[in-house]
NULO-131480 format. One record per residue (C-alpha): x, y, z; residue in three letters; residue number from 1. Coordinates in Angstrom, 3 decimals, always signed. Layout:
// NULO-131480
[node [X Y Z] "ala" NUM]
...
This chain:
// NULO-131480
[node [+33.288 -2.781 +66.432] "met" 1]
[node [+35.104 -2.100 +63.212] "gln" 2]
[node [+34.146 +1.257 +61.698] "gln" 3]
[node [+35.476 +3.576 +59.031] "gln" 4]
[node [+35.402 +7.241 +60.115] "leu" 5]
[node [+35.328 +10.501 +58.184] "thr" 6]
[node [+34.519 +13.753 +60.072] "pro" 7]
[node [+32.287 +16.610 +59.099] "asp" 8]
[node [+34.791 +19.492 +58.754] "phe" 9]
[node [+33.438 +22.447 +56.752] "pro" 10]
[node [+36.772 +24.252 +56.702] "asp" 11]
[node [+38.456 +21.266 +54.979] "tyr" 12]
[node [+37.753 +19.570 +51.719] "glu" 13]
[node [+39.560 +16.916 +49.706] "leu" 14]
[node [+39.108 +18.147 +46.137] "leu" 15]
[node [+40.970 +15.540 +44.041] "asp" 16]
[node [+43.505 +12.697 +44.540] "thr" 17]
[node [+45.648 +10.588 +42.291] "gly" 18]
[node [+49.101 +10.134 +40.757] "asp" 19]
[node [+50.524 +10.161 +44.306] "phe" 20]
[node [+49.223 +13.664 +45.070] "glu" 21]
[node [+46.237 +15.267 +46.752] "lys" 22]
[node [+44.496 +18.608 +46.221] "leu" 23]
[node [+42.957 +20.008 +49.457] "glu" 24]
[node [+41.110 +23.101 +50.615] "arg" 25]
[node [+42.009 +24.391 +54.063] "phe" 26]
[node [+39.652 +27.289 +54.735] "gly" 27]
[node [+40.069 +29.751 +51.851] "arg" 28]
[node [+43.202 +28.209 +50.384] "tyr" 29]
[node [+43.852 +25.182 +48.213] "val" 30]
[node [+47.087 +23.186 +48.636] "leu" 31]
[node [+48.741 +20.570 +46.478] "arg" 32]
[node [+50.801 +17.935 +48.372] "arg" 33]
[node [+52.385 +14.542 +47.752] "pro" 34]
[node [+50.261 +11.556 +48.905] "glu" 35]
[node [+51.942 +8.131 +48.630] "pro" 36]
[node [+48.629 +6.273 +49.012] "gln" 37]
[node [+46.886 +8.000 +46.039] "ala" 38]
[node [+47.904 +5.213 +43.612] "ile" 39]
[node [+45.027 +5.883 +41.181] "trp" 40]
[node [+44.741 +8.493 +38.426] "arg" 41]
[node [+43.595 +12.031 +39.050] "arg" 42]
[node [+40.089 +13.047 +37.954] "thr" 43]
[node [+40.935 +16.690 +37.173] "leu" 44]
[node [+43.496 +17.729 +34.601] "ser" 45]
[node [+46.951 +19.010 +35.387] "glu" 46]
[node [+45.784 +22.414 +34.122] "glu" 47]
[node [+42.928 +22.433 +36.614] "glu" 48]
[node [+45.233 +21.482 +39.480] "trp" 49]
[node [+47.604 +24.287 +38.592] "gln" 50]
[node [+44.802 +26.770 +38.303] "arg" 51]
[node [+43.192 +25.807 +41.623] "met" 52]
[node [+46.286 +25.412 +43.786] "ala" 53]
[node [+47.312 +28.432 +45.903] "asp" 54]
[node [+50.453 +26.607 +47.032] "ala" 55]
[node [+52.268 +23.482 +45.828] "ser" 56]
[node [+54.756 +21.351 +47.769] "phe" 57]
[node [+57.861 +20.385 +45.759] "leu" 58]
[node [+59.816 +17.530 +47.291] "arg" 59]
[node [+63.591 +17.951 +47.592] "asp" 60]
[node [+65.211 +15.333 +45.328] "ala" 61]
[node [+67.855 +14.736 +48.025] "arg" 62]
[node [+65.284 +13.991 +50.788] "ser" 63]
[node [+62.310 +11.696 +51.255] "asp" 64]
[node [+60.739 +14.097 +53.724] "glu" 65]
[node [+61.751 +17.681 +53.090] "arg" 66]
[node [+60.915 +20.098 +50.303] "gly" 67]
[node [+59.731 +23.610 +49.685] "glu" 68]
[node [+56.455 +25.353 +48.842] "trp" 69]
[node [+55.758 +27.236 +45.638] "arg" 70]
[node [+53.278 +30.006 +46.533] "leu" 71]
[node [+50.693 +31.734 +44.405] "gly" 72]
[node [+50.364 +35.516 +44.546] "pro" 73]
[node [+47.579 +35.540 +47.220] "lys" 74]
[node [+48.887 +32.784 +49.432] "met" 75]
[node [+49.884 +33.893 +52.932] "pro" 76]
[node [+52.585 +32.237 +55.121] "asp" 77]
[node [+49.942 +31.492 +57.799] "arg" 78]
[node [+46.165 +31.512 +58.214] "trp" 79]
[node [+43.482 +30.043 +60.464] "thr" 80]
[node [+40.662 +27.473 +60.157] "val" 81]
[node [+37.853 +26.662 +62.566] "his" 82]
[node [+36.197 +23.494 +63.805] "tyr" 83]
[node [+33.053 +23.180 +65.863] "ala" 84]
[node [+31.312 +20.278 +67.502] "tyr" 85]
[node [+28.619 +20.664 +70.136] "arg" 86]
[node [+30.129 +22.967 +72.759] "gly" 87]
[node [+33.680 +22.750 +71.277] "met" 88]
[node [+34.795 +25.651 +69.133] "lys" 89]
[node [+38.390 +25.446 +67.974] "leu" 90]
[node [+40.587 +27.885 +66.045] "cys" 91]
[node [+43.844 +26.586 +64.633] "met" 92]
[node [+46.675 +28.444 +62.929] "arg" 93]
[node [+48.064 +26.752 +59.825] "leu" 94]
[node [+51.459 +27.281 +58.201] "gly" 95]
[node [+53.528 +25.791 +55.390] "leu" 96]
[node [+56.360 +23.650 +56.748] "thr" 97]
[node [+59.337 +22.119 +55.018] "ser" 98]
[node [+57.978 +18.634 +55.884] "phe" 99]
[node [+54.780 +19.335 +53.794] "lys" 100]
[node [+52.625 +19.389 +56.973] "his" 101]
[node [+50.519 +22.448 +57.727] "val" 102]
[node [+49.914 +22.022 +61.456] "gly" 103]
[node [+46.644 +20.089 +61.154] "leu" 104]
[node [+45.542 +16.554 +60.396] "phe" 105]
[node [+41.867 +17.156 +59.622] "pro" 106]
[node [+40.920 +13.438 +59.640] "glu" 107]
[node [+41.660 +13.483 +63.387] "gln" 108]
[node [+38.522 +15.578 +63.964] "ala" 109]
[node [+36.646 +12.235 +64.219] "ala" 110]
[node [+38.782 +11.465 +67.252] "asn" 111]
[node [+38.425 +14.976 +68.612] "trp" 112]
[node [+34.658 +14.444 +68.821] "asn" 113]
[node [+35.171 +11.131 +70.660] "phe" 114]
[node [+37.612 +12.735 +73.086] "ile" 115]
[node [+35.336 +15.729 +73.745] "tyr" 116]
[node [+32.302 +13.502 +74.394] "asp" 117]
[node [+34.163 +11.209 +76.742] "arg" 118]
[node [+35.692 +14.063 +78.759] "cys" 119]
[node [+32.303 +15.791 +79.011] "cys" 120]
[node [+30.788 +12.637 +80.301] "arg" 121]
[node [+33.541 +12.185 +82.900] "leu" 122]
[node [+33.472 +15.855 +83.888] "ala" 123]
[node [+29.722 +15.886 +84.363] "ser" 124]
[node [+29.400 +12.487 +86.045] "gly" 125]
[node [+28.281 +12.931 +89.649] "ala" 126]
[node [+29.843 +9.557 +90.630] "ala" 127]
[node [+33.202 +10.611 +89.112] "phe" 128]
[node [+33.697 +13.459 +91.608] "gly" 129]
[node [+36.745 +15.127 +90.134] "arg" 130]
[node [+38.205 +16.747 +86.964] "thr" 131]
[node [+39.314 +14.138 +84.441] "pro" 132]
[node [+42.981 +13.961 +83.601] "arg" 133]
[node [+44.111 +13.389 +80.036] "val" 134]
[node [+47.592 +12.620 +78.657] "leu" 135]
[node [+48.304 +13.416 +75.016] "asn" 136]
[node [+51.514 +11.801 +73.693] "leu" 137]
[node [+53.294 +12.657 +70.453] "phe" 138]
[node [+50.809 +15.536 +70.647] "ala" 139]
[node [+52.071 +17.707 +67.752] "tyr" 140]
[node [+49.984 +20.937 +67.479] "thr" 141]
[node [+47.393 +19.552 +69.764] "gly" 142]
[node [+43.957 +19.211 +68.210] "gly" 143]
[node [+43.214 +16.406 +70.614] "ala" 144]
[node [+44.603 +18.460 +73.476] "thr" 145]
[node [+42.210 +21.290 +72.692] "leu" 146]
[node [+39.241 +18.875 +72.378] "ala" 147]
[node [+39.891 +17.511 +75.876] "ala" 148]
[node [+40.542 +20.925 +77.372] "arg" 149]
[node [+37.348 +22.335 +75.794] "ala" 150]
[node [+35.451 +19.567 +77.638] "ala" 151]
[node [+36.929 +20.634 +80.987] "gly" 152]
[node [+39.703 +18.057 +81.325] "ala" 153]
[node [+43.112 +18.718 +82.826] "glu" 154]
[node [+45.484 +17.993 +79.913] "val" 155]
[node [+49.171 +17.126 +79.799] "thr" 156]
[node [+50.538 +17.691 +76.302] "his" 157]
[node [+53.862 +15.922 +75.452] "val" 158]
[node [+55.888 +16.433 +72.342] "asp" 159]
[node [+59.645 +16.362 +71.767] "ser" 160]
[node [+59.709 +19.382 +69.385] "val" 161]
[node [+59.636 +22.758 +71.111] "lys" 162]
[node [+58.385 +24.610 +68.025] "gln" 163]
[node [+55.298 +22.535 +67.641] "val" 164]
[node [+54.503 +22.819 +71.399] "val" 165]
[node [+54.713 +26.611 +70.976] "thr" 166]
[node [+52.393 +26.198 +67.967] "trp" 167]
[node [+49.944 +24.189 +70.042] "ala" 168]
[node [+49.994 +26.852 +72.786] "arg" 169]
[node [+49.080 +29.469 +70.102] "glu" 170]
[node [+46.168 +27.334 +68.967] "asp" 171]
[node [+45.006 +27.049 +72.569] "met" 172]
[node [+44.983 +30.811 +72.932] "glu" 173]
[node [+43.260 +31.333 +69.528] "leu" 174]
[node [+40.561 +28.896 +70.751] "ser" 175]
[node [+39.989 +30.873 +73.977] "gly" 176]
[node [+41.291 +28.086 +76.195] "leu" 177]
[node [+44.046 +27.968 +78.881] "asp" 178]
[node [+45.493 +25.748 +81.540] "gly" 179]
[node [+47.262 +23.061 +79.470] "val" 180]
[node [+50.411 +21.512 +80.966] "arg" 181]
[node [+53.089 +21.641 +78.286] "trp" 182]
[node [+55.974 +19.091 +78.297] "ile" 183]
[node [+58.828 +19.193 +75.756] "val" 184]
[node [+60.329 +15.718 +76.111] "glu" 185]
[node [+60.719 +12.273 +74.548] "asp" 186]
[node [+57.280 +10.627 +75.056] "ala" 187]
[node [+58.648 +7.179 +76.119] "leu" 188]
[node [+61.017 +8.788 +78.677] "lys" 189]
[node [+58.069 +10.790 +80.066] "phe" 190]
[node [+55.778 +7.815 +80.519] "val" 191]
[node [+58.509 +5.748 +82.132] "arg" 192]
[node [+58.911 +8.487 +84.745] "arg" 193]
[node [+55.169 +8.841 +85.249] "glu" 194]
[node [+54.974 +5.072 +85.946] "val" 195]
[node [+57.689 +5.416 +88.617] "arg" 196]
[node [+55.783 +8.322 +90.173] "arg" 197]
[node [+52.545 +6.334 +90.297] "gly" 198]
[node [+50.549 +8.894 +88.324] "asn" 199]
[node [+47.231 +8.018 +86.725] "arg" 200]
[node [+45.132 +9.376 +83.850] "tyr" 201]
[node [+41.472 +9.020 +82.838] "asp" 202]
[node [+42.327 +9.269 +79.123] "gly" 203]
[node [+45.399 +8.606 +77.049] "ile" 204]
[node [+45.899 +9.682 +73.435] "ile" 205]
[node [+48.766 +8.147 +71.413] "leu" 206]
[node [+49.690 +9.527 +67.960] "asp" 207]
[node [+53.156 +7.991 +67.384] "pro" 208]
[node [+55.143 +8.543 +64.165] "pro" 209]
[node [+56.856 +5.705 +62.349] "ala" 210]
[node [+60.195 +7.324 +63.175] "tyr" 211]
[node [+61.201 +10.216 +65.307] "gly" 212]
[node [+63.747 +11.873 +67.571] "arg" 213]
[node [+63.272 +12.946 +71.200] "gly" 214]
[node [+64.168 +16.301 +72.624] "ala" 215]
[node [+67.694 +15.013 +73.405] "asn" 216]
[node [+68.125 +12.905 +70.278] "gly" 217]
[node [+66.413 +9.739 +71.592] "glu" 218]
[node [+65.513 +7.526 +68.685] "lys" 219]
[node [+61.901 +6.358 +68.225] "trp" 220]
[node [+61.084 +3.428 +65.896] "val" 221]
[node [+57.432 +2.498 +66.088] "leu" 222]
[node [+57.695 -1.305 +65.642] "glu" 223]
[node [+60.545 -1.457 +68.191] "glu" 224]
[node [+59.086 +0.759 +70.928] "his" 225]
[node [+55.300 +0.582 +70.685] "ile" 226]
[node [+55.142 -2.503 +72.921] "gly" 227]
[node [+56.912 -0.808 +75.813] "glu" 228]
[node [+54.938 +2.397 +75.285] "met" 229]
[node [+51.606 +0.511 +75.504] "leu" 230]
[node [+52.806 -1.403 +78.545] "ala" 231]
[node [+53.668 +1.840 +80.335] "cys" 232]
[node [+50.364 +3.467 +79.359] "cys" 233]
[node [+48.477 +0.400 +80.682] "ala" 234]
[node [+49.950 +1.207 +84.097] "arg" 235]
[node [+49.040 +4.878 +83.771] "leu" 236]
[node [+45.382 +4.493 +82.731] "leu" 237]
[node [+42.771 +4.350 +85.434] "glu" 238]
[node [+41.114 +0.846 +85.635] "pro" 239]
[node [+37.567 +2.260 +85.406] "his" 240]
[node [+35.808 +5.140 +83.588] "asp" 241]
[node [+38.735 +5.664 +81.266] "ala" 242]
[node [+39.506 +5.790 +77.540] "phe" 243]
[node [+42.362 +5.327 +75.091] "leu" 244]
[node [+42.849 +6.544 +71.550] "val" 245]
[node [+45.688 +5.182 +69.316] "leu" 246]
[node [+46.454 +6.364 +65.798] "asn" 247]
[node [+48.898 +4.679 +63.406] "leu" 248]
[node [+50.089 +6.485 +60.274] "tyr" 249]
[node [+52.703 +3.965 +59.095] "ser" 250]
[node [+51.764 +2.441 +55.793] "met" 251]
[node [+51.072 -1.300 +56.141] "gly" 252]
[node [+50.092 -1.188 +59.906] "leu" 253]
[node [+46.422 -2.120 +60.137] "ser" 254]
[node [+43.811 -1.298 +62.728] "ser" 255]
[node [+43.613 -4.983 +63.540] "thr" 256]
[node [+47.284 -4.917 +64.462] "leu" 257]
[node [+46.622 -1.934 +66.711] "ala" 258]
[node [+43.704 -3.668 +68.346] "arg" 259]
[node [+45.755 -6.811 +69.061] "thr" 260]
[node [+48.678 -4.894 +70.561] "ala" 261]
[node [+46.384 -2.731 +72.748] "val" 262]
[node [+44.340 -5.660 +74.001] "arg" 263]
[node [+47.467 -7.539 +74.971] "gln" 264]
[node [+48.674 -4.568 +77.059] "ala" 265]
[node [+45.356 -3.390 +78.505] "phe" 266]
[node [+43.102 -6.407 +78.438] "gly" 267]
[node [+39.601 -6.560 +76.921] "ala" 268]
[node [+37.736 -3.229 +77.203] "pro" 269]
[node [+34.015 -2.567 +77.749] "ala" 270]
[node [+33.638 -0.973 +74.295] "glu" 271]
[node [+36.037 -0.593 +71.370] "glu" 272]
[node [+36.179 +0.755 +67.868] "gln" 273]
[node [+38.840 +0.359 +65.150] "trp" 274]
[node [+39.255 +1.025 +61.478] "gly" 275]
[node [+40.503 +3.668 +59.017] "glu" 276]
[node [+40.227 +7.428 +59.020] "leu" 277]
[node [+39.606 +8.721 +55.535] "phe" 278]
[node [+38.206 +11.529 +53.307] "phe" 279]
[node [+36.391 +11.193 +50.017] "thr" 280]
[node [+37.253 +13.517 +47.147] "asp" 281]
[node [+34.701 +15.175 +44.821] "arg" 282]
[node [+34.896 +12.241 +42.378] "ala" 283]
[node [+34.085 +9.733 +45.158] "gly" 284]
[node [+37.583 +8.284 +45.583] "lys" 285]
[node [+38.221 +7.386 +49.214] "glu" 286]
[node [+41.708 +8.199 +50.527] "leu" 287]
[node [+42.768 +6.404 +53.709] "pro" 288]
[node [+44.712 +8.673 +56.057] "leu" 289]
[node [+45.703 +6.351 +58.906] "gly" 290]
[node [+44.218 +3.734 +61.175] "thr" 291]
[node [+42.790 +4.167 +64.655] "tyr" 292]
[node [+41.836 +2.067 +67.663] "tyr" 293]
[node [+39.984 +3.460 +70.662] "arg" 294]
[node [+38.317 +1.960 +73.692] "phe" 295]
[node [+36.438 +2.890 +76.877] "thr" 296]
[node [+36.279 +0.993 +80.086] "arg" 297]
């Protein structure tokens, strides 16, 4: 079923978008960041943006990715936001990075809910008979990891950047959770080894970047490596009572493309959903923030 998703996230609000920028509220603070998909005009004036923003990201003219933040007088280096859904109560530390990210992709909360519900169902199922095992690849600061762990799953969190794994561990502790297995390694190298070991998981979460580097300099290019990654994950996922979540952030890659690639690797599932993740600003402009595909079997 094709479905557009936007989560209910009281600690996040998309205030305005346009002219390749977005104005967002994370908890108490308002941030101004570049947004290549905001091709329309802003609704609010430049003066209003300047007045509202507690911090603004200025891209380095020598880099497509890096830049620096210009901070207002009351803007801290780090702060926390909260997210709650049913029995899941998460606390996440945010910070201003040189890559414009803040340690949170709030649109992913729609997937956190799905992951939490699936893990709760597996953990409470009398026929299941064991604790569900979940693998989170390209896991960043681990919102999906926390959702699965809050539902009682055993979680393996894999990311190639030690600093973001440390950040994810801090979020786990802030959320009153423990017991996550942390792996600092190239994701493709890890799943190849897991296949050789014959390991299995009841849920797999994939959040691959368009480009990236592994812990030892391994090069990741989404279009070149996603086929092998999905083939490995197909061998790792349990054949029954299992789920998969795939996110794609690369501009131009559709959810239909994700569905086709996953179905080739895994076969036809019992239930599936695909579409865009998005938020709507105060003027009603819908900003797409990535595509997703997820299934259960």
